[in-house]
C-alpha positions, -999 to +999 in steps of 0.1 A: +479-925+375+452-901+365+460-865+379+423-860+387+422-890+411+456-887+429+458-874+464+451-837+463+473-814+483+473-782+463+448-755+457+440-729+430+416-702+438+400-679+412+375-651+409+350-649+380+319-632+369+285-647+378+278-654+342+311-674+338+303-693+369+268-702+357+281-713+323+307-736+341+280-750+364+258-757+334+285-774+315+296-795+344+260-805+349+257-816+312+287-839+317+277-852+351+307-838+368+312-816+399+323-781+391+357-787+405+362-819+385+350-802+353+373-773+358+403-796+366+398-819+336+393-790+312+423-771+326+445-803+324+435-810+288+443-774+278+475-775+298+486-806+279+478-791+245+498-759+254+528-778+266+528-801+235+524-770+213+556-756+229+576-787+233+569-808+202+584-798+168+565-809+138+583-808+105+574-815+069+594-841+050+618-815+035+624-797+068+629-831+085+656-841+060+674-807+065+672-811+103+685-846+104+713-837+078+723-809+102+725-833+131+747-857+111+773-830+105+798-825+135+795-791+151+825-768+145+830-746+176+841-711+164+847-681+187+812-669+185+796-703+193+821-708+222+813-674+236+775-679+233+777-712+251+798-697+278+773-668+282+744-693+282+761-712+310+764-681+330+728-670+327+709-704+326+704-725+357+698-762+351+666-775+367 
């Protein structure tokens, strides 16, 4: 379902300069959208790009082969790796 048309229960308030507001109003008008809808769609588009940039790994062919070769080799747990995993478990809470 489109996030811009779902039931809306949350709010975000912001303060901006008059010139920024005028620019947003003008741009929203050009696209035939309300100011709120324009801001929401632009923010969601940028948020999606930002999330993808941080969550998606793009590798060239050489790096892809190195990565998949590393996955194919079983992990050998030495003392340092075991200690690092234990420290991770103490500091990181699963969501």
